[in-house]
C-alpha positions as CSV (number, residue, x, y, z in Angstrom):
1,X,-22.1,34.6,12.4
2,X,-25.2,34.1,14.5
3,X,-23.3,32.1,17.1
4,X,-20.5,34.7,17.2
5,X,-23.1,37.5,17.7
6,X,-24.8,35.5,20.5
7,X,-21.4,34.7,22.1
8,X,-20.5,38.4,21.9
9,X,-23.7,39.4,23.7
10,X,-23.0,36.8,26.4
11,X,-19.5,38.3,26.8
12,X,-21.0,41.8,27.1
13,X,-23.6,40.9,29.6
14,X,-21.1,38.9,31.6
15,X,-18.7,41.8,31.6
16,X,-21.5,44.1,32.8
17,X,-22.3,41.8,35.6
18,X,-18.7,41.7,36.6
19,X,-18.5,45.5,36.8
20,X,-21.7,45.8,39.0
21,X,-20.6,46.2,42.7
22,X,-22.2,43.8,45.2
23,X,-25.0,45.3,47.3
24,X,-24.0,46.5,50.7
25,X,-25.6,44.9,53.8
26,X,-28.4,46.9,55.4
27,X,-27.2,49.0,58.4
28,X,-28.0,47.5,61.7
29,X,-30.6,49.3,63.9
30,X,-29.8,50.3,67.5
31,X,-29.1,47.5,69.9
32,X,-32.4,48.0,71.7
33,X,-34.4,47.5,68.5
34,X,-32.3,44.8,66.8
35,X,-34.4,42.5,64.7
36,X,-33.6,39.2,63.0
37,X,-33.8,39.0,59.1
38,X,-37.2,38.0,57.8
39,X,-37.2,34.5,56.4
40,X,-38.0,33.8,52.8
41,X,-41.7,33.5,52.1
42,X,-42.8,29.9,51.3
43,X,-44.8,29.1,48.2
44,X,-48.1,29.1,50.1
45,X,-48.1,31.5,53.0
46,X,-50.0,30.6,56.2
47,X,-51.2,32.9,58.9
48,X,-48.6,33.6,61.5
49,X,-49.1,31.9,64.8
50,X,-48.7,33.7,68.0
51,X,-45.8,32.6,70.1
52,X,-45.2,33.2,73.8
53,X,-42.7,35.8,74.6
54,X,-40.3,33.3,76.2
55,X,-40.2,31.3,73.0
56,X,-38.7,34.2,71.2
57,X,-35.1,33.3,70.6
58,X,-32.2,35.6,71.4
59,X,-30.8,37.7,68.6
60,X,-28.5,35.6,66.5
61,X,-24.8,36.2,67.0
62,X,-23.8,34.4,63.8
63,X,-22.5,36.9,61.3
64,X,-24.2,37.2,57.9
65,X,-22.5,35.7,54.8
66,X,-19.5,37.7,53.8
67,X,-20.2,39.9,50.8
68,X,-16.7,39.1,49.5
69,X,-17.6,35.5,49.1
70,X,-20.6,36.3,47.1
71,X,-18.6,38.6,44.8
72,X,-16.0,35.9,44.3
73,X,-18.6,33.4,43.3
74,X,-20.1,35.9,40.9
75,X,-16.7,36.5,39.4
76,X,-16.1,32.8,38.9
77,X,-19.4,32.5,37.1
78,X,-18.7,35.5,35.0
79,X,-15.2,34.2,34.1
80,X,-16.7,30.8,33.1
81,X,-19.3,32.5,30.9
82,X,-16.7,34.7,29.3
83,X,-14.4,31.8,28.5
84,X,-17.3,29.8,27.1
85,X,-18.2,32.7,24.9
86,X,-14.6,33.2,23.7
87,X,-14.4,29.4,22.9
88,X,-17.6,29.6,20.8
89,X,-16.2,32.6,18.9
90,X,-12.9,30.8,18.4
91,X,-14.7,27.7,17.2
92,X,-16.6,29.6,14.6
93,X,-13.5,31.4,13.4
94,X,-11.6,28.1,13.1
95,X,-14.5,26.6,11.2
96,X,-14.3,29.4,8.7
97,X,-10.5,28.9,8.5
98,X,-10.9,25.2,7.9
99,X,-13.3,25.9,5.1
100,X,-10.6,28.1,3.5
101,X,-7.5,26.2,4.5
102,X,-7.7,23.6,1.8
103,X,-4.4,21.9,0.8
104,X,-3.1,21.2,-2.7
105,X,-5.6,18.4,-3.0
106,X,-8.5,20.6,-1.9
107,X,-8.8,18.6,1.3
108,X,-9.6,20.5,4.4
109,X,-6.8,20.8,6.9
110,X,-7.5,21.2,10.6
111,X,-7.2,24.8,11.8
112,X,-4.5,25.4,14.4
113,X,-5.3,25.6,18.0
114,X,-5.4,29.2,19.3
115,X,-2.1,30.6,20.4
116,X,-1.8,30.3,24.2
117,X,1.8,29.5,24.5
118,X,4.9,30.2,22.5
119,X,5.7,26.5,22.0
120,X,2.8,25.8,19.6
121,X,4.2,22.8,17.8
122,X,2.1,20.1,16.2
123,X,3.6,16.8,15.0
124,X,1.8,14.5,12.6
125,X,3.0,11.6,10.6
126,X,3.4,7.8,10.8
127,X,5.8,5.0,11.2
128,X,5.3,2.0,8.9
129,X,7.0,-1.3,8.3
130,X,6.2,-3.3,5.1
131,X,7.0,-7.0,4.8
132,X,6.6,-8.3,1.3
133,X,7.2,-11.4,-0.7
134,X,7.5,-11.7,-4.5
135,X,7.1,-15.1,-6.1
136,X,7.9,-16.0,-9.8
137,X,7.8,-12.4,-10.9
138,X,10.0,-13.4,-13.9
139,X,7.0,-15.6,-15.1
140,X,9.5,-18.0,-16.8
141,X,10.3,-15.4,-19.5
142,X,14.0,-15.1,-18.6
143,X,15.3,-18.2,-20.5
144,X,14.1,-16.9,-23.9
145,X,15.4,-13.4,-23.7
146,X,19.0,-12.1,-23.6
147,X,18.5,-8.4,-24.3
148,X,18.4,-6.5,-21.0
149,X,15.6,-4.2,-22.3
150,X,13.4,-7.3,-22.9
151,X,13.7,-8.8,-19.4
152,X,10.6,-8.0,-17.5
153,X,11.9,-9.0,-14.1
154,X,15.6,-9.8,-13.5
155,X,16.6,-12.9,-11.5
156,X,18.9,-12.7,-8.6
157,X,22.6,-12.5,-9.7
158,X,23.5,-14.4,-6.5
159,X,21.2,-17.4,-7.3
160,X,19.7,-17.5,-10.9
161,X,17.3,-20.2,-9.8
162,X,16.0,-18.2,-6.9
163,X,12.4,-17.2,-7.7
164,X,11.2,-16.1,-4.3
165,X,12.3,-12.7,-2.9
166,X,11.2,-11.5,0.6
167,X,12.1,-8.6,2.8
168,X,11.0,-5.8,5.0
169,X,11.3,-2.0,4.5
170,X,10.3,0.9,6.8
171,X,9.7,4.7,6.9
172,X,9.2,7.2,9.6
173,X,7.4,10.3,8.2
174,X,7.4,13.4,10.3
175,X,5.0,16.3,9.3
176,X,5.6,19.0,11.8
177,X,3.6,22.3,11.9
178,X,5.0,25.3,13.7
179,X,2.1,27.7,14.5
180,X,3.7,31.1,14.7
181,X,0.3,32.5,15.3
182,X,-3.3,31.7,14.4
183,X,-2.6,33.2,11.0
184,X,1.0,32.2,10.3
185,X,2.3,28.6,10.1
186,X,5.4,26.7,8.9
187,X,4.9,23.1,7.6
188,X,7.4,20.5,6.8
189,X,7.7,16.9,5.6
190,X,10.7,14.9,6.8
191,X,11.3,11.2,6.1
192,X,13.6,9.1,8.2
193,X,14.8,5.7,6.9
194,X,12.8,6.3,3.7
195,X,11.9,2.8,2.5
196,X,15.1,1.5,4.1
197,X,15.4,-2.2,3.7
198,X,15.9,-4.0,7.0
199,X,19.4,-5.3,7.2
200,X,20.7,-3.2,4.3
201,X,23.4,-1.2,6.3
202,X,25.3,-3.7,8.5
203,X,28.5,-2.6,10.2
204,X,30.8,-4.6,8.0
205,X,29.5,-3.5,4.5
206,X,31.0,-0.5,2.6
207,X,32.3,1.0,5.8
208,X,35.9,-0.2,5.9
209,X,35.3,-1.5,9.4
210,X,38.1,-3.7,10.6
211,X,36.1,-5.2,13.4
212,X,33.6,-7.4,11.4
213,X,34.9,-9.7,8.6
214,X,31.7,-11.7,7.8
215,X,28.1,-10.6,7.5
216,X,27.3,-13.5,9.8
217,X,29.2,-11.8,12.6
218,X,27.8,-8.3,12.3
219,X,26.0,-7.1,15.4
220,X,24.6,-3.7,14.5
221,X,23.1,-1.6,11.7
222,X,24.5,1.8,10.8
223,X,22.6,4.9,9.7
224,X,22.3,5.0,5.9
225,X,24.7,7.5,4.3
226,X,24.8,8.4,0.7
227,X,27.9,7.2,-1.1
228,X,29.0,5.0,1.7
229,X,26.4,2.3,2.5
230,X,23.2,3.5,0.8
231,X,21.9,5.5,-2.1
232,X,20.2,8.1,0.1
233,X,20.8,9.4,3.6
234,X,18.8,8.3,6.7
235,X,17.1,11.7,7.0
236,X,15.6,13.5,4.0
237,X,13.8,16.8,4.2
238,X,11.3,16.6,1.4
239,X,9.1,19.6,1.9
240,X,9.0,22.9,3.8
241,X,6.7,25.8,3.1
242,X,5.1,28.8,4.8
243,X,1.4,29.3,5.1
244,X,-0.3,32.7,5.9
245,X,-4.0,33.2,6.4
246,X,-5.1,36.6,5.2
247,X,-8.5,38.3,5.2
248,X,-9.0,37.3,1.5
249,X,-7.4,33.9,1.4
250,X,-4.4,31.7,2.2
251,X,-0.9,32.3,0.8
252,X,1.6,29.5,0.6
253,X,5.2,29.6,-0.5
254,X,8.0,27.0,-0.6
255,X,8.5,23.4,-1.5
256,X,5.2,21.5,-1.0
257,X,3.1,18.6,-2.3
258,X,0.9,18.8,-5.3
259,X,-2.5,17.0,-5.4
260,X,-5.6,17.3,-7.5
261,X,-8.8,15.2,-7.8
262,X,-8.3,11.4,-7.6
263,X,-4.5,11.9,-8.0
264,X,-4.3,10.4,-11.5
265,X,-1.9,13.2,-12.7
266,X,-1.1,15.3,-9.6
267,X,-0.6,13.1,-6.5
268,X,1.1,14.2,-3.3
269,X,1.8,10.7,-2.2
270,X,0.5,11.2,1.3
271,X,-1.3,7.9,1.7
272,X,0.0,5.3,4.2
273,X,1.2,2.9,1.4
274,X,2.5,5.6,-1.0
275,X,6.1,5.8,-2.1
276,X,6.5,8.7,-4.6
277,X,4.5,11.9,-4.4
278,X,4.7,15.1,-6.5
279,X,6.7,17.9,-4.8
280,X,6.9,21.3,-6.3
281,X,8.6,24.7,-5.6
282,X,5.5,26.9,-5.7
283,X,3.9,30.2,-4.9
284,X,0.2,29.6,-4.3
285,X,-2.8,31.7,-3.2
286,X,-6.1,30.1,-2.3
287,X,-9.2,32.3,-2.1
288,X,-12.8,31.6,-1.4
289,X,-14.8,34.3,-3.2
290,X,-18.1,32.4,-2.5
291,X,-18.8,29.9,0.2
292,X,-17.5,26.5,-0.9
293,X,-15.9,27.8,-4.1
294,X,-12.2,28.1,-4.3
295,X,-9.8,29.7,-6.8
296,X,-6.1,29.1,-6.6
297,X,-3.5,30.7,-8.9
298,X,0.0,29.1,-8.7
299,X,3.5,29.5,-10.1
300,X,5.8,26.5,-10.1
301,X,9.5,26.5,-10.6
302,X,9.9,23.1,-12.4
303,X,13.6,23.3,-13.6
304,X,16.0,26.3,-13.2
305,X,19.0,24.6,-14.8
306,X,22.6,24.9,-13.4
307,X,23.4,27.4,-10.7
308,X,26.7,28.9,-9.4
309,X,26.9,26.5,-6.5
310,X,29.9,24.3,-6.2
311,X,30.6,21.3,-4.1
312,X,31.9,22.0,-0.6
313,X,31.0,25.7,-0.6
314,X,28.5,27.7,1.5
315,X,26.9,30.9,0.6
316,X,24.1,31.8,-1.7
317,X,24.2,30.3,-5.3
318,X,22.4,32.0,-8.1
319,X,20.8,30.8,-11.3
320,X,23.3,31.0,-14.2
321,X,20.6,31.8,-16.8
322,X,17.0,32.6,-17.1
323,X,16.7,31.2,-20.6
324,X,16.9,27.6,-19.5
325,X,14.0,27.6,-17.0
326,X,10.9,25.5,-17.1
327,X,8.0,27.2,-15.3
328,X,4.4,26.3,-14.8
329,X,1.5,28.7,-14.5
330,X,-1.4,27.0,-12.8
331,X,-5.0,27.9,-12.2
332,X,-7.3,25.7,-10.2
333,X,-11.0,26.4,-9.6
334,X,-13.1,24.0,-7.5
335,X,-16.3,23.6,-5.6
336,X,-15.2,21.6,-2.5
337,X,-16.9,20.7,0.7
338,X,-14.8,20.1,3.8
339,X,-14.9,16.6,5.2
340,X,-17.1,17.9,8.0
341,X,-19.5,19.6,5.7
342,X,-19.7,16.5,3.4
343,X,-20.4,14.2,6.4
344,X,-23.2,16.5,7.6
345,X,-24.8,16.7,4.1
346,X,-24.7,12.9,3.7
347,X,-26.1,12.4,7.2
348,X,-29.0,14.7,6.3
349,X,-29.7,12.8,3.1
350,X,-28.4,15.5,0.9
351,X,-26.1,15.1,-2.1
352,X,-22.5,16.2,-2.2
353,X,-21.6,17.6,-5.6
354,X,-17.9,18.7,-5.9
355,X,-15.6,19.2,-8.8
356,X,-13.3,21.6,-10.5
357,X,-10.9,22.4,-13.2
358,X,-7.1,22.4,-12.9
359,X,-5.1,24.0,-15.8
360,X,-1.3,24.1,-16.3
361,X,0.7,26.0,-18.9
362,X,4.4,25.1,-18.8
363,X,7.1,26.6,-21.0
364,X,10.8,26.3,-21.6
365,X,13.0,28.1,-24.1
366,X,16.4,26.3,-23.7
367,X,17.7,23.4,-21.7
368,X,21.2,22.5,-20.3
369,X,21.2,18.9,-21.6
370,X,24.8,18.1,-20.5
371,X,24.1,19.4,-17.0
372,X,21.1,17.0,-16.8
373,X,23.5,14.1,-17.3
374,X,26.3,15.4,-15.0
375,X,24.5,17.5,-12.3
376,X,27.3,17.9,-9.8
377,X,30.5,19.4,-11.2
378,X,33.3,19.6,-8.6
379,X,35.3,22.4,-10.2
380,X,34.8,25.3,-12.6
381,X,32.3,28.1,-12.5
382,X,30.8,29.0,-15.8
383,X,31.0,25.6,-17.5
384,X,29.4,25.1,-20.9
385,X,26.6,22.8,-19.9
386,X,25.5,22.1,-23.5
387,X,22.5,24.2,-24.2
388,X,19.9,23.2,-26.7
389,X,17.0,25.4,-27.8
390,X,13.8,23.6,-26.9
391,X,11.2,26.1,-27.7
392,X,8.8,24.0,-25.7
393,X,5.4,24.4,-24.3
394,X,2.8,22.1,-22.6
395,X,-0.9,22.5,-21.8
396,X,-2.4,20.2,-19.1
397,X,-6.2,20.7,-18.5
398,X,-7.5,18.3,-15.8
399,X,-11.2,18.0,-14.8
400,X,-12.5,16.4,-11.6
401,X,-16.1,15.7,-10.6
402,X,-17.7,13.9,-7.7
403,X,-21.4,13.2,-7.0
404,X,-22.0,11.4,-3.7
405,X,-25.1,10.5,-1.6
406,X,-25.4,8.3,1.4
407,X,-25.9,5.1,-0.7
408,X,-23.5,5.8,-3.6
409,X,-20.6,7.8,-5.0
410,X,-19.6,8.5,-8.6
411,X,-16.2,10.2,-9.2
412,X,-14.4,11.1,-12.4
413,X,-11.1,12.6,-13.4
414,X,-10.0,13.2,-17.0
415,X,-6.8,15.0,-18.2
416,X,-5.2,16.0,-21.5
417,X,-1.5,16.9,-22.2
418,X,-0.9,18.8,-25.4
419,X,2.4,20.5,-26.3
420,X,5.4,20.8,-28.6
421,X,9.2,20.5,-28.3
422,X,11.1,22.2,-31.2
423,X,14.3,20.2,-30.7
424,X,14.5,16.8,-29.0
425,X,18.3,16.5,-28.9
426,X,19.4,14.8,-25.7
427,X,23.0,16.1,-25.8
428,X,24.6,19.2,-27.3
429,X,26.4,17.1,-29.9
430,X,23.0,16.0,-31.2
431,X,21.6,19.5,-31.5
432,X,21.9,19.7,-35.3
433,X,20.3,16.3,-35.7
434,X,17.3,17.0,-33.4
435,X,13.7,16.9,-34.5
436,X,10.5,18.6,-33.4
437,X,8.3,16.5,-31.2
438,X,4.5,16.9,-30.8
439,X,2.8,15.8,-27.6
440,X,-0.8,14.7,-27.4
441,X,-1.8,12.5,-24.4
442,X,-5.2,12.0,-22.7
443,X,-6.9,9.6,-20.3
444,X,-8.9,9.4,-17.2
445,X,-10.6,7.3,-14.5
446,X,-14.3,6.7,-13.7
447,X,-15.2,5.3,-10.3
448,X,-18.5,4.1,-8.9
449,X,-19.4,2.9,-5.4
450,X,-22.6,1.5,-4.0
451,X,-23.1,1.1,-0.2
452,X,-25.3,-1.5,1.5
453,X,-26.0,-2.6,5.1
454,X,-25.6,0.9,6.5
455,X,-22.4,1.4,4.6
456,X,-20.6,-1.7,5.9
457,X,-20.7,-3.4,2.5
458,X,-19.3,-1.4,-0.5
459,X,-19.4,-2.5,-4.1
460,X,-17.0,-0.7,-6.4
461,X,-16.3,-0.5,-10.1
462,X,-13.5,1.4,-11.8
463,X,-12.5,1.8,-15.4
464,X,-9.4,3.6,-16.6
465,X,-7.9,4.7,-19.9
466,X,-4.4,6.1,-20.6
467,X,-3.7,6.9,-24.3
468,X,-1.0,4.9,-26.0
469,X,1.7,5.3,-28.5
470,X,2.3,3.0,-31.5
471,X,6.1,3.0,-30.8
472,X,7.2,-0.3,-29.3
473,X,7.5,-0.4,-25.5
474,X,5.3,1.2,-22.9
475,X,7.1,4.5,-22.4
476,X,7.0,4.6,-18.6
477,X,10.8,5.1,-18.7
478,X,11.6,6.9,-21.9
479,X,15.3,7.6,-20.9
480,X,16.0,3.8,-21.2
481,X,17.7,2.8,-24.4
482,X,15.8,0.7,-26.8
483,X,17.4,-2.3,-28.6
484,X,17.6,-0.4,-31.9
485,X,20.9,1.0,-33.0
486,X,22.1,3.7,-33.5
487,X,20.1,6.1,-31.3
488,X,18.6,3.6,-28.9
489,X,15.1,3.6,-30.5
490,X,12.7,0.8,-29.4
491,X,11.8,-2.3,-31.4
492,X,9.0,-4.9,-31.0
493,X,9.5,-6.8,-27.7
494,X,11.3,-4.0,-25.8
495,X,9.7,-3.4,-22.4
496,X,10.4,0.3,-22.4
497,X,12.2,3.2,-24.0
498,X,11.5,6.4,-25.9
499,X,8.2,6.7,-27.7
500,X,9.6,8.6,-30.6
501,X,12.6,8.4,-33.0
502,X,15.6,9.8,-31.0
503,X,18.1,12.1,-32.8
504,X,20.5,9.9,-34.8
505,X,18.0,7.1,-35.3
506,X,17.9,5.6,-38.8
507,X,15.0,5.3,-41.2
508,X,14.0,2.0,-39.5
509,X,12.5,4.1,-36.8
510,X,9.7,5.0,-39.3
511,X,9.9,8.8,-38.6
512,X,7.9,8.8,-35.4
513,X,8.2,12.3,-33.9
514,X,5.2,12.3,-31.5
515,X,4.6,11.3,-27.9
516,X,1.1,10.0,-27.3
517,X,1.2,7.8,-24.2
518,X,-0.3,9.4,-21.0
519,X,1.5,8.3,-17.8
520,X,-0.6,8.0,-14.6
521,X,1.1,9.1,-11.4
522,X,3.0,6.2,-9.9
523,X,1.2,6.6,-6.6
524,X,-2.1,6.0,-8.4
525,X,-2.3,2.2,-7.9
526,X,-4.9,-0.3,-8.8
527,X,-3.1,-3.6,-8.1
528,X,-0.2,-5.4,-6.3
529,X,1.8,-6.9,-9.2
530,X,1.4,-5.9,-12.8
531,X,1.3,-2.1,-12.9
532,X,2.8,-1.5,-9.4
533,X,5.8,-3.7,-9.7
534,X,6.4,-5.2,-13.2
535,X,5.5,-2.3,-15.5
536,X,6.2,0.7,-13.3
537,X,2.9,2.7,-13.7
538,X,-0.2,2.8,-15.8
539,X,0.3,4.0,-19.4
540,X,-0.9,2.9,-22.8
541,X,-3.6,0.9,-21.2
542,X,-7.3,0.1,-20.7
543,X,-8.3,-1.6,-17.5
544,X,-11.5,-2.6,-15.6
545,X,-11.4,-3.1,-11.8
546,X,-14.5,-4.4,-9.9
547,X,-13.9,-4.6,-6.2
548,X,-15.8,-5.0,-2.8
549,X,-15.1,-4.4,0.9
550,X,-17.0,-5.4,4.0
551,X,-16.6,-4.0,7.5
552,X,-16.8,-7.0,9.9
553,X,-16.4,-4.9,13.0
554,X,-15.5,-1.3,13.8
555,X,-12.0,-0.9,12.3
556,X,-11.8,-4.4,10.8
557,X,-12.6,-4.9,7.1
558,X,-11.9,-7.4,4.3
559,X,-11.6,-6.5,0.6
560,X,-10.9,-7.9,-2.8
561,X,-10.5,-6.9,-6.4
562,X,-10.1,-8.3,-9.9
563,X,-8.2,-6.2,-12.5
564,X,-8.3,-6.9,-16.2
565,X,-5.6,-5.0,-18.2
566,X,-4.6,-4.6,-21.9
567,X,-2.5,-2.2,-23.9
568,X,-4.1,0.3,-26.3
569,X,-1.6,-0.8,-29.0
570,X,-0.4,-4.3,-29.4
571,X,3.0,-3.0,-30.5
572,X,3.5,-1.5,-27.0
573,X,3.1,-4.7,-25.1
574,X,6.2,-6.7,-23.9
575,X,5.1,-9.3,-26.6
576,X,5.0,-6.7,-29.3
577,X,2.0,-8.2,-31.1
578,X,-0.8,-8.9,-28.5
579,X,-2.9,-6.5,-26.4
580,X,-4.1,-8.6,-23.5
581,X,-1.8,-8.4,-20.5
582,X,-3.6,-10.3,-17.8
583,X,-6.1,-10.6,-15.0
584,X,-5.0,-10.0,-11.4
585,X,-6.8,-11.1,-8.3
586,X,-6.0,-9.2,-5.0
587,X,-7.6,-9.9,-1.6
588,X,-6.8,-8.6,1.9
589,X,-7.8,-7.5,5.3
590,X,-7.2,-4.3,7.2
591,X,-7.5,-3.4,10.9
592,X,-7.3,0.1,12.4
593,X,-7.8,1.4,15.9
594,X,-8.8,4.9,17.1
595,X,-5.5,5.4,18.8
596,X,-3.5,5.3,15.6
597,X,-2.5,1.6,15.0
598,X,-3.0,0.4,11.4
599,X,-2.3,-2.9,9.8
600,X,-3.2,-4.7,6.6
601,X,-2.2,-7.7,4.6
602,X,-2.8,-8.5,0.9
603,X,-2.3,-11.4,-1.4
604,X,-2.3,-11.1,-5.1
605,X,-1.9,-13.4,-8.1
606,X,-1.6,-12.4,-11.8
607,X,-2.8,-14.7,-14.6
608,X,-0.7,-13.5,-17.5
609,X,-2.0,-13.3,-21.1
610,X,-0.4,-13.2,-24.5
611,X,0.7,-9.6,-24.2
612,X,3.2,-10.6,-21.5
613,X,4.8,-13.4,-23.6
614,X,8.3,-13.1,-24.7
615,X,8.7,-11.9,-28.3
616,X,10.0,-15.1,-29.7
617,X,8.6,-17.7,-32.1
618,X,7.8,-20.3,-29.4
619,X,7.4,-18.5,-26.1
620,X,7.4,-20.7,-23.0
621,X,4.4,-21.2,-20.8
622,X,4.1,-18.3,-18.4
623,X,4.0,-18.9,-14.6
624,X,1.6,-17.0,-12.4
625,X,3.4,-14.5,-10.3
626,X,2.2,-13.9,-6.7
627,X,2.8,-11.3,-4.0
628,X,2.1,-10.9,-0.3
629,X,2.4,-7.4,1.1
630,X,1.7,-6.3,4.7
631,X,1.7,-2.8,6.2
632,X,2.1,-2.4,10.0
633,X,2.0,1.3,11.0
634,X,1.4,3.7,13.8
635,X,-0.2,7.1,12.8
636,X,0.1,10.2,14.9
């Protein structure tokens, strides 16, 4: 507060100067004795020289400077000092707000500008276009598999021999902030053309247009509209929440992103190349009891079940039952420097030590299982949605730690998911055949970075582990049906499916009633091909990822990485009997300018290993899939 106190003193002294009236000019003597003003004394005075009487000039008739002009100049100086003092006070207040105003990922947000006009509207976001090309992603496995759940990458139905797929997609993300005042804000996230594929909504397709008969002759694209020419509308409002700064912390309420640590479990998907992102309905309060230490209790509304709303009706719907709700009670405690504080510490040769603990307790008594399969009834009010008693709970502790100095960084995130589901029935008809399910999943990521050549050259190493499950298949998509019947349980060679014995499964399922595979967030990415595209996310895996980047010029850098991956259990791999999945090499370049333009291009090639072979006696030789991905964006 030293700067604020100094600024306050400047304001007080300036105000006092402004209230002091200007001195009045001395009264003129009589005309016979009128004398001219004495000149200012020089630095070294000399004896006055006698002058002849005729050399004495006549009294000056030029009027003295107007006192009003002097007063106006003083006022201008005072006003300037007052404005400067106010600015320093505001800057200090905003610095304190920035230290408190951490978002869900404990990253400092810029404090809003002081309210001077009613139209305080700030618009952030980006527009991106992503050309990409996939080559031989089927890896030559397709000829030896006929079961759909054992096909790693489907070939084009239009041309089964086509093994190169290329296209372009785009997204305009708008993140407006309406600053009601310096303390009250409204934030939103709106996506326009969210990953819309270029050329996917021509005039002639799905629209019953009588004007265009062939795709060759179409002249225009139409806005994507759900149920007509696309699976989602051209405009999607994803998040909206209020934010209030109080004397003791920041209160947030609404639908917002969820981020913690490196984003292994909770990831808001706000990066330029992200696609998913965790969005939660939440009450959150962030307090800073000690400088740099934050504590944030939260309540999430994960699933409320069916409501009274019906298609085509307005008005306020209400929750049909409180017994079927899934709620999370979250507490996060962290030591976190703002970006400005961290930069200042590193510049001064000091260490940045940050970290924290994020704990979630989630519970659910019952679940409307039939509603989950048919969420949009057109008629009927109090329909029986097929309730099953879950008696479920889940604990998710998540630890994050970062130690950084000017020359290096070490960062760690580790998480555990432990819980129980009393009845795993997926439909009301299966309720009596359901089984209790135990949940125990764990994993984490350790990153290291060493900086050379004044930070231009960065050498990185990352290792990750996600616990696995002995059940066949990886478990990224447990609602997929396995090849086993009845019940759809998984068998050796299945790519995915439930990691437990579903209700109705026979003894061949071996009585597996536990889920043990930890799934990383889909926006936590380490490669271009294997986990990002082919397998759908990191789970049941151990990987190592050395990488390097070099800044050639300001804003221009090149980078490369090698990723070795294997499953924890051989039975989980697409082969069903081998752990090693492959080694992937990714290289690329990135160019950014200070005015918001960003572009990058990457090339990747996967060298598959035995774990990706087809589960047949004599699997064919696997091809090396390759990918090219570019991002061209404007950030604002």
